[in-house]
ZAKEKE-21664 format. One record per atom (N, C-alpha, C, CB): y, x negated, z negated; atom name; residue number from 1. Coordinates in Angstrom, 1 decimal. Glycine has a CB too. Layout:
BEGIN
+--------+--------+--------+----+-----+
|  north |   east |     up | at |   i |
+--------+--------+--------+----+-----+
|      Y |      X |      Z | CA | NUM |
...
+--------+--------+--------+----+-----+
END
This chain:
BEGIN
+--------+--------+--------+----+-----+
|  north |   east |     up | at |   i |
+--------+--------+--------+----+-----+
|   -2.4 |  -20.8 |   -4.1 |  N |   1 |
|   -1.3 |  -20.1 |   -4.6 | CA |   1 |
|   -0.3 |  -20.1 |   -3.4 |  C |   1 |
|   -0.7 |  -20.8 |   -6.0 | CB |   1 |
|   -0.2 |  -20.6 |   -2.5 |  N |   2 |
|    0.2 |  -20.7 |   -1.4 | CA |   2 |
|    0.4 |  -19.5 |   -0.6 |  C |   2 |
|   -0.5 |  -21.6 |   -1.0 | CB |   2 |
|   -1.5 |  -19.1 |   -0.4 |  N |   3 |
|   -1.8 |  -17.9 |    0.4 | CA |   3 |
|   -1.3 |  -17.0 |   -0.1 |  C |   3 |
|   -3.0 |  -17.6 |    0.6 | CB |   3 |
|   -1.5 |  -17.0 |   -1.3 |  N |   4 |
|   -0.6 |  -15.7 |   -2.0 | CA |   4 |
|    0.5 |  -15.6 |   -2.0 |  C |   4 |
|   -0.8 |  -15.6 |   -3.1 | CB |   4 |
|    1.1 |  -16.2 |   -2.1 |  N |   5 |
|    2.7 |  -16.2 |   -1.8 | CA |   5 |
|    2.8 |  -15.9 |    0.1 |  C |   5 |
|    3.5 |  -18.2 |   -2.3 | CB |   5 |
|    2.2 |  -16.8 |    0.7 |  N |   6 |
|    2.7 |  -15.9 |    2.1 | CA |   6 |
|    1.7 |  -14.5 |    1.7 |  C |   6 |
|    2.1 |  -16.9 |    4.0 | CB |   6 |
|    1.2 |  -14.1 |    1.3 |  N |   7 |
|   -0.1 |  -12.4 |    1.1 | CA |   7 |
|    1.4 |  -11.3 |    1.0 |  C |   7 |
|   -1.7 |  -12.3 |   -1.4 | CB |   7 |
|    2.4 |  -12.0 |   -0.4 |  N |   8 |
|    2.9 |  -11.3 |   -0.5 | CA |   8 |
|    4.1 |  -10.9 |    0.3 |  C |   8 |
|    2.9 |  -11.5 |   -1.2 | CB |   8 |
|    4.7 |  -12.5 |    0.6 |  N |   9 |
|    5.8 |  -12.3 |    1.6 | CA |   9 |
|    5.4 |  -11.0 |    2.9 |  C |   9 |
|    6.0 |  -14.0 |    2.2 | CB |   9 |
|    4.0 |  -11.6 |    3.5 |  N |  10 |
|    3.9 |  -10.8 |    4.1 | CA |  10 |
|    4.0 |   -8.9 |    4.1 |  C |  10 |
|    3.2 |  -11.5 |    4.3 | CB |  10 |
|    4.0 |   -8.6 |    2.8 |  N |  11 |
|    3.6 |   -7.3 |    2.3 | CA |  11 |
|    4.9 |   -7.1 |    2.6 |  C |  11 |
|    2.9 |   -7.0 |    0.9 | CB |  11 |
|    5.1 |   -7.8 |    1.9 |  N |  12 |
|    6.9 |   -7.3 |    1.7 | CA |  12 |
|    7.8 |   -6.8 |    3.2 |  C |  12 |
|    8.0 |   -9.0 |    1.1 | CB |  12 |
|    7.6 |   -7.8 |    4.3 |  N |  13 |
|    8.3 |   -8.0 |    5.2 | CA |  13 |
|    7.8 |   -6.4 |    5.9 |  C |  13 |
|    8.1 |   -9.7 |    6.0 | CB |  13 |
|    6.4 |   -6.2 |    5.8 |  N |  14 |
|    5.8 |   -5.0 |    6.2 | CA |  14 |
|    6.3 |   -3.5 |    6.0 |  C |  14 |
|    4.7 |   -5.2 |    5.7 | CB |  14 |
|    6.7 |   -3.8 |    4.7 |  N |  15 |
|    7.3 |   -2.3 |    3.9 | CA |  15 |
|    9.0 |   -2.6 |    4.3 |  C |  15 |
|    7.0 |   -2.2 |    1.6 | CB |  15 |
|    9.2 |   -3.3 |    4.4 |  N |  16 |
|   10.8 |   -3.4 |    4.7 | CA |  16 |
|   10.6 |   -2.8 |    6.7 |  C |  16 |
|   11.5 |   -5.7 |    4.3 | CB |  16 |
|    9.3 |   -3.4 |    7.4 |  N |  17 |
|    9.8 |   -3.1 |    8.5 | CA |  17 |
|    9.9 |   -1.6 |    8.7 |  C |  17 |
|    9.2 |   -3.7 |    9.4 | CB |  17 |
|    8.3 |   -1.1 |    7.4 |  N |  18 |
|    8.0 |    0.0 |    7.3 | CA |  18 |
|    9.6 |    1.4 |    7.6 |  C |  18 |
|    7.1 |   -0.2 |    5.9 | CB |  18 |
|    9.8 |    1.2 |    6.2 |  N |  19 |
|   11.1 |    1.7 |    5.9 | CA |  19 |
|   12.2 |    1.4 |    6.6 |  C |  19 |
|   11.4 |    1.3 |    4.9 | CB |  19 |
|   12.5 |    0.8 |    7.1 |  N |  20 |
|   14.2 |    0.5 |    7.6 | CA |  20 |
|   14.3 |    1.7 |    8.9 |  C |  20 |
|   14.5 |   -1.5 |    8.3 | CB |  20 |
|   13.5 |    1.7 |    9.2 |  N |  21 |
|   13.4 |    3.2 |   10.4 | CA |  21 |
|   13.7 |    4.3 |    9.9 |  C |  21 |
|   12.0 |    3.6 |   11.1 | CB |  21 |
|   13.0 |    5.0 |    9.2 |  N |  22 |
|   13.3 |    5.7 |    7.9 | CA |  22 |
|   14.4 |    6.2 |    7.1 |  C |  22 |
|   12.9 |    5.3 |    7.3 | CB |  22 |
|   15.1 |    4.8 |    6.9 |  N |  23 |
|   16.4 |    5.0 |    6.0 | CA |  23 |
|   17.4 |    4.9 |    7.5 |  C |  23 |
|   16.8 |    3.5 |    4.5 | CB |  23 |
|   17.0 |    4.3 |    8.0 |  N |  24 |
|   18.2 |    4.7 |    9.5 | CA |  24 |
|   17.6 |    6.3 |   10.4 |  C |  24 |
|   17.9 |    2.9 |   11.2 | CB |  24 |
|   17.4 |    6.9 |   10.0 |  N |  25 |
|   17.1 |    8.2 |   10.5 | CA |  25 |
|   17.9 |    8.7 |    9.7 |  C |  25 |
|   15.7 |    8.7 |   10.5 | CB |  25 |
|   19.1 |    9.4 |   10.8 |  N |  26 |
|   19.6 |   10.7 |    9.8 | CA |  26 |
|   19.2 |   12.0 |   11.1 |  C |  26 |
|   21.8 |   10.5 |    9.2 | CB |  26 |
|   20.1 |   13.0 |   10.7 |  N |  27 |
|   19.2 |   14.1 |   11.4 | CA |  27 |
|   20.9 |   14.9 |   12.1 |  C |  27 |
|   17.9 |   15.4 |   10.1 | CB |  27 |
|   20.6 |   15.1 |   13.0 |  N |  28 |
|   21.9 |   14.9 |   14.6 | CA |  28 |
|   22.3 |   16.5 |   13.8 |  C |  28 |
|   21.2 |   14.9 |   17.2 | CB |  28 |
|   23.7 |   16.0 |   13.8 |  N |  29 |
|   25.1 |   16.9 |   13.3 | CA |  29 |
|   25.8 |   18.0 |   14.5 |  C |  29 |
|   26.3 |   15.8 |   12.9 | CB |  29 |
|   25.6 |   18.8 |   14.9 |  N |  30 |
|   26.8 |   19.5 |   15.6 | CA |  30 |
|   28.2 |   18.7 |   15.1 |  C |  30 |
|   26.9 |   21.1 |   15.1 | CB |  30 |
|   28.5 |   18.6 |   16.7 |  N |  31 |
|   30.1 |   17.5 |   16.3 | CA |  31 |
|   31.1 |   19.1 |   15.9 |  C |  31 |
|   31.1 |   16.3 |   18.5 | CB |  31 |
|   30.7 |   20.3 |   16.4 |  N |  32 |
|   31.9 |   21.4 |   15.7 | CA |  32 |
|   32.0 |   21.7 |   14.6 |  C |  32 |
|   31.8 |   22.6 |   15.9 | CB |  32 |
|   31.0 |   21.5 |   13.6 |  N |  33 |
|   31.3 |   21.5 |   12.2 | CA |  33 |
|   31.0 |   20.6 |   11.3 |  C |  33 |
|   31.0 |   22.3 |   11.8 | CB |  33 |
|   31.4 |   19.1 |   11.6 |  N |  34 |
|   32.1 |   18.7 |   11.2 | CA |  34 |
|   33.4 |   18.5 |    9.9 |  C |  34 |
|   32.1 |   18.7 |   11.9 | CB |  34 |
|   32.8 |   18.0 |    9.0 |  N |  35 |
|   34.0 |   18.0 |    7.9 | CA |  35 |
|   34.2 |   17.3 |    6.9 |  C |  35 |
|   34.2 |   19.0 |    7.4 | CB |  35 |
|   35.4 |   16.0 |    6.7 |  N |  36 |
|   35.5 |   15.0 |    6.0 | CA |  36 |
|   34.5 |   15.7 |    4.5 |  C |  36 |
|   37.2 |   14.5 |    6.0 | CB |  36 |
|   34.1 |   14.7 |    3.9 |  N |  37 |
|   33.9 |   14.6 |    2.7 | CA |  37 |
|   35.0 |   15.4 |    1.9 |  C |  37 |
|   33.9 |   13.2 |    2.3 | CB |  37 |
|   36.3 |   14.5 |    1.9 |  N |  38 |
|   37.9 |   15.0 |    1.2 | CA |  38 |
|   37.9 |   15.9 |    1.2 |  C |  38 |
|   39.2 |   14.7 |    1.6 | CB |  38 |
|   37.4 |   17.2 |    2.1 |  N |  39 |
|   37.8 |   18.8 |    2.7 | CA |  39 |
|   37.0 |   19.0 |    2.3 |  C |  39 |
|   38.0 |   19.5 |    4.0 | CB |  39 |
|   35.9 |   19.2 |    1.7 |  N |  40 |
|   35.0 |   20.2 |    1.0 | CA |  40 |
|   35.1 |   20.7 |   -0.8 |  C |  40 |
|   33.6 |   19.4 |    1.3 | CB |  40 |
|   35.0 |   21.6 |   -0.8 |  N |  41 |
|   35.0 |   22.2 |   -2.4 | CA |  41 |
|   34.5 |   21.0 |   -3.2 |  C |  41 |
|   33.9 |   23.6 |   -2.7 | CB |  41 |
|   34.7 |   21.0 |   -4.5 |  N |  42 |
|   33.8 |   20.4 |   -5.3 | CA |  42 |
|   32.3 |   19.9 |   -5.2 |  C |  42 |
|   33.7 |   21.0 |   -6.2 | CB |  42 |
|   32.2 |   21.8 |   -5.0 |  N |  43 |
|   30.4 |   22.5 |   -5.5 | CA |  43 |
|   30.1 |   21.6 |   -3.8 |  C |  43 |
|   29.8 |   25.2 |   -5.6 | CB |  43 |
|   30.7 |   21.7 |   -3.1 |  N |  44 |
|   29.9 |   21.4 |   -2.0 | CA |  44 |
|   29.7 |   19.7 |   -1.3 |  C |  44 |
|   30.5 |   22.3 |   -1.0 | CB |  44 |
|   30.7 |   19.5 |   -2.6 |  N |  45 |
|   30.1 |   17.7 |   -2.6 | CA |  45 |
|   28.6 |   17.3 |   -2.9 |  C |  45 |
|   30.9 |   16.8 |   -3.8 | CB |  45 |
|   28.2 |   15.7 |   -3.0 |  N |  46 |
|   26.8 |   15.5 |   -3.1 | CA |  46 |
|   27.4 |   14.5 |   -4.2 |  C |  46 |
|   25.7 |   14.9 |   -1.6 | CB |  46 |
|   27.1 |   15.1 |   -6.0 |  N |  47 |
|   27.3 |   13.9 |   -7.3 | CA |  47 |
|   26.7 |   13.7 |   -7.0 |  C |  47 |
|   27.5 |   13.7 |   -8.6 | CB |  47 |
|   24.9 |   14.2 |   -6.7 |  N |  48 |
|   23.4 |   13.5 |   -6.8 | CA |  48 |
|   23.1 |   12.3 |   -5.9 |  C |  48 |
|   22.3 |   14.4 |   -6.5 | CB |  48 |
|   23.8 |   12.0 |   -5.4 |  N |  49 |
|   23.3 |   10.5 |   -4.7 | CA |  49 |
|   23.5 |    9.8 |   -5.2 |  C |  49 |
|   23.6 |    9.9 |   -3.8 | CB |  49 |
|   24.2 |    8.9 |   -6.0 |  N |  50 |
|   23.6 |    7.8 |   -7.2 | CA |  50 |
|   22.1 |    8.5 |   -7.5 |  C |  50 |
|   24.7 |    7.9 |   -8.9 | CB |  50 |
|   21.6 |   10.1 |   -8.4 |  N |  51 |
|   21.0 |    9.7 |   -9.1 | CA |  51 |
|   19.7 |   10.0 |   -8.1 |  C |  51 |
|   21.2 |   10.4 |  -10.4 | CB |  51 |
|   19.9 |   10.6 |   -6.7 |  N |  52 |
|   18.8 |    9.6 |   -5.5 | CA |  52 |
|   18.3 |    8.4 |   -5.3 |  C |  52 |
|   19.2 |    9.5 |   -4.3 | CB |  52 |
|   19.5 |    7.6 |   -5.2 |  N |  53 |
|   19.4 |    6.2 |   -5.4 | CA |  53 |
|   18.2 |    6.3 |   -6.0 |  C |  53 |
|   20.5 |    5.4 |   -6.2 | CB |  53 |
|   18.7 |    6.2 |   -7.8 |  N |  54 |
|   17.9 |    5.2 |   -8.4 | CA |  54 |
|   16.3 |    6.0 |   -8.4 |  C |  54 |
|   18.5 |    4.6 |   -9.9 | CB |  54 |
|   16.4 |    7.3 |   -8.4 |  N |  55 |
|   14.9 |    7.8 |   -8.4 | CA |  55 |
|   14.1 |    6.4 |   -7.2 |  C |  55 |
|   14.7 |   10.0 |   -7.6 | CB |  55 |
|   14.3 |    6.8 |   -5.8 |  N |  56 |
|   14.3 |    5.9 |   -4.2 | CA |  56 |
|   13.7 |    4.2 |   -5.3 |  C |  56 |
|   16.9 |    5.7 |   -3.1 | CB |  56 |
|   14.9 |    4.0 |   -6.0 |  N |  57 |
|   14.3 |    2.4 |   -6.2 | CA |  57 |
|   13.3 |    2.4 |   -7.8 |  C |  57 |
|   16.1 |    1.2 |   -6.4 | CB |  57 |
|   13.7 |    3.7 |   -9.0 |  N |  58 |
|   12.6 |    3.2 |   -9.5 | CA |  58 |
|   11.0 |    3.3 |   -8.6 |  C |  58 |
|   12.6 |    3.9 |  -10.9 | CB |  58 |
|   10.8 |    4.4 |   -7.9 |  N |  59 |
|    9.4 |    4.3 |   -6.9 | CA |  59 |
|    9.0 |    3.5 |   -6.4 |  C |  59 |
|    9.4 |    4.9 |   -6.0 | CB |  59 |
|   10.4 |    2.7 |   -5.9 |  N |  60 |
|    9.6 |    1.2 |   -5.3 | CA |  60 |
|    9.6 |    0.6 |   -6.1 |  C |  60 |
|   10.1 |    0.3 |   -4.2 | CB |  60 |
|   10.2 |    0.0 |   -6.6 |  N |  61 |
|    9.9 |   -0.7 |   -8.5 | CA |  61 |
|    8.5 |   -0.9 |   -8.9 |  C |  61 |
|   10.5 |    0.4 |   -9.8 | CB |  61 |
|    8.1 |    1.2 |   -8.6 |  N |  62 |
|    6.8 |    1.5 |   -9.5 | CA |  62 |
|    6.1 |    0.9 |   -8.8 |  C |  62 |
|    6.1 |    2.8 |   -9.8 | CB |  62 |
|    6.1 |    0.8 |   -7.3 |  N |  63 |
|    5.0 |    0.6 |   -6.0 | CA |  63 |
|    5.1 |   -0.9 |   -6.9 |  C |  63 |
|    5.6 |    1.0 |   -3.9 | CB |  63 |
|    5.5 |   -1.6 |   -6.2 |  N |  64 |
|    5.4 |   -3.0 |   -6.5 | CA |  64 |
|    5.2 |   -3.6 |   -7.9 |  C |  64 |
|    6.6 |   -3.6 |   -6.0 | CB |  64 |
|    5.3 |   -2.8 |   -9.0 |  N |  65 |
|    4.4 |   -3.2 |  -10.4 | CA |  65 |
|    2.8 |   -3.1 |   -9.8 |  C |  65 |
|    4.8 |   -1.9 |  -11.9 | CB |  65 |
|    3.2 |   -1.8 |   -9.3 |  N |  66 |
|    1.7 |   -1.5 |   -9.8 | CA |  66 |
|    0.4 |   -2.3 |   -8.2 |  C |  66 |
|    1.7 |    0.9 |  -10.0 | CB |  66 |
|    1.7 |   -3.0 |   -7.5 |  N |  67 |
|    0.5 |   -3.7 |   -6.4 | CA |  67 |
|    0.7 |   -5.1 |   -7.1 |  C |  67 |
|    0.8 |   -3.7 |   -4.4 | CB |  67 |
|    1.2 |   -5.3 |   -8.4 |  N |  68 |
|    1.4 |   -7.0 |   -8.8 | CA |  68 |
|    0.3 |   -7.2 |   -9.2 |  C |  68 |
|    2.5 |   -7.6 |   -9.9 | CB |  68 |
|   -0.2 |   -5.3 |  -10.2 |  N |  69 |
|   -1.1 |   -5.4 |  -11.3 | CA |  69 |
|   -2.3 |   -5.5 |  -10.8 |  C |  69 |
|   -1.1 |   -4.4 |  -12.1 | CB |  69 |
|   -2.4 |   -4.2 |   -9.2 |  N |  70 |
|   -4.4 |   -4.9 |   -8.7 | CA |  70 |
|   -4.1 |   -6.4 |   -7.9 |  C |  70 |
|   -5.6 |   -3.4 |   -7.0 | CB |  70 |
|   -3.0 |   -7.3 |   -7.9 |  N |  71 |
|   -2.9 |   -8.6 |   -7.6 | CA |  71 |
|   -4.0 |   -9.5 |   -8.2 |  C |  71 |
|   -1.8 |   -9.0 |   -7.9 | CB |  71 |
|   -3.0 |   -8.8 |   -9.9 |  N |  72 |
|   -3.6 |  -10.2 |  -11.1 | CA |  72 |
|   -4.6 |   -9.7 |  -10.9 |  C |  72 |
|   -3.1 |  -10.4 |  -12.9 | CB |  72 |
|   -5.1 |   -8.5 |  -11.4 |  N |  73 |
|   -6.6 |   -7.5 |  -11.5 | CA |  73 |
|   -7.5 |   -8.6 |  -10.4 |  C |  73 |
|   -6.4 |   -5.4 |  -10.6 | CB |  73 |
|   -7.1 |   -8.6 |   -9.1 |  N |  74 |
|   -8.1 |   -9.1 |   -7.9 | CA |  74 |
|   -8.3 |  -10.7 |   -7.9 |  C |  74 |
|   -7.5 |   -8.6 |   -6.3 | CB |  74 |
|   -7.1 |  -10.9 |   -8.4 |  N |  75 |
|   -7.6 |  -12.8 |   -8.3 | CA |  75 |
|   -8.2 |  -12.9 |   -9.8 |  C |  75 |
|   -5.9 |  -14.1 |   -8.1 | CB |  75 |
|   -8.6 |  -12.1 |  -10.4 |  N |  76 |
|   -9.3 |  -12.8 |  -11.9 | CA |  76 |
|  -10.8 |  -11.9 |  -11.8 |  C |  76 |
|   -8.3 |  -12.3 |  -13.8 | CB |  76 |
|  -11.2 |  -11.6 |  -11.1 |  N |  77 |
|  -12.5 |  -10.6 |  -10.7 | CA |  77 |
|  -12.8 |  -11.8 |   -9.5 |  C |  77 |
|  -12.0 |   -8.6 |  -10.1 | CB |  77 |
|  -11.8 |  -12.7 |   -8.8 |  N |  78 |
|  -12.3 |  -13.7 |   -7.7 | CA |  78 |
|  -12.1 |  -14.8 |   -7.9 |  C |  78 |
|  -11.9 |  -13.6 |   -6.5 | CB |  78 |
|  -11.4 |  -15.0 |   -9.2 |  N |  79 |
|  -12.2 |  -15.9 |  -10.1 | CA |  79 |
|  -13.8 |  -15.6 |  -11.1 |  C |  79 |
|  -11.3 |  -16.1 |  -11.0 | CB |  79 |
|  -14.7 |  -14.4 |  -11.5 |  N |  80 |
|  -15.1 |  -14.3 |  -12.2 | CA |  80 |
|  -16.6 |  -14.8 |  -11.2 |  C |  80 |
|  -14.7 |  -13.3 |  -12.8 | CB |  80 |
|  -16.2 |  -14.6 |  -10.0 |  N |  81 |
|  -17.2 |  -14.4 |   -8.7 | CA |  81 |
|  -17.2 |  -16.1 |   -8.8 |  C |  81 |
|  -16.4 |  -13.4 |   -6.9 | CB |  81 |
|  -16.2 |  -16.6 |   -8.4 |  N |  82 |
|  -16.3 |  -18.1 |   -8.1 | CA |  82 |
|  -17.3 |  -19.1 |   -9.3 |  C |  82 |
|  -14.5 |  -18.7 |   -8.0 | CB |  82 |
|  -16.5 |  -19.0 |  -10.6 |  N |  83 |
|  -17.8 |  -18.9 |  -11.8 | CA |  83 |
|  -18.7 |  -18.4 |  -11.5 |  C |  83 |
|  -17.7 |  -18.3 |  -13.0 | CB |  83 |
|  -19.5 |  -16.9 |  -11.4 |  N |  84 |
|  -20.8 |  -17.0 |  -11.2 | CA |  84 |
|  -21.7 |  -17.4 |  -10.2 |  C |  84 |
|  -21.1 |  -16.2 |  -11.5 | CB |  84 |
|  -20.6 |  -17.5 |   -9.0 |  N |  85 |
|  -21.3 |  -18.8 |   -7.9 | CA |  85 |
|  -22.1 |  -19.8 |   -8.2 |  C |  85 |
|  -20.5 |  -19.7 |   -7.2 | CB |  85 |
|  -20.9 |  -20.5 |   -9.2 |  N |  86 |
|  -21.0 |  -22.1 |   -9.2 | CA |  86 |
|  -22.3 |  -21.8 |  -10.7 |  C |  86 |
|  -19.0 |  -23.3 |   -9.6 | CB |  86 |
|  -22.2 |  -20.9 |  -11.7 |  N |  87 |
|  -23.4 |  -21.1 |  -12.5 | CA |  87 |
|  -24.7 |  -20.7 |  -11.8 |  C |  87 |
|  -23.2 |  -20.5 |  -13.8 | CB |  87 |
|  -24.7 |  -19.9 |  -10.7 |  N |  88 |
|  -26.1 |  -19.6 |  -10.1 | CA |  88 |
|  -26.5 |  -20.6 |   -9.2 |  C |  88 |
|  -26.2 |  -18.2 |   -9.4 | CB |  88 |
|  -25.2 |  -21.7 |   -8.9 |  N |  89 |
|  -26.1 |  -22.5 |   -8.1 | CA |  89 |
|  -26.9 |  -23.7 |   -8.7 |  C |  89 |
|  -25.3 |  -23.0 |   -7.1 | CB |  89 |
|  -26.1 |  -23.5 |  -10.0 |  N |  90 |
|  -26.5 |  -24.6 |  -10.8 | CA |  90 |
|  -27.5 |  -24.1 |  -11.4 |  C |  90 |
|  -25.6 |  -25.0 |  -11.7 | CB |  90 |
|  -27.9 |  -23.1 |  -12.0 |  N |  91 |
|  -28.9 |  -22.7 |  -12.3 | CA |  91 |
|  -30.5 |  -22.7 |  -11.5 |  C |  91 |
|  -28.4 |  -21.8 |  -12.5 | CB |  91 |
|  -29.9 |  -22.9 |   -9.8 |  N |  92 |
|  -31.2 |  -22.8 |   -8.7 | CA |  92 |
|  -31.4 |  -23.7 |   -8.6 |  C |  92 |
|  -31.2 |  -22.3 |   -7.5 | CB |  92 |
|  -30.8 |  -25.4 |   -9.3 |  N |  93 |
|  -31.1 |  -25.6 |   -8.4 | CA |  93 |
|  -32.1 |  -27.3 |  -10.4 |  C |  93 |
|  -29.6 |  -25.7 |   -6.7 | CB |  93 |
+--------+--------+--------+----+-----+
END
C-alpha cells in the first residue's frame, strides 16, 4: 500500500514539475502595444477564460481518472499472477 501511495505521489509531483513551466510561459508582448483590459471594447475582451480553465481542469481530471483505472487493473493482474505462482508452486510439489 505504501509503495502505491509513493508511486502516486511521485507521478503527481512529476506532472506538476512538467506542467509548471508550461503554465508560467507567456508570449512576449511589445511594450508599445499594451492596453489594459479595462480600456478594451467588450468584443475584444476574453470572456471565455473560465471556460478554458474548466476545459483544462476537465482534461486533467479525465487523465487522472484514466491513470487510476489503469493502476487498479494492474494491481488486479499482479494479484492474479501471484495467485497463479502460488498454485504453480503448490502443484509442482
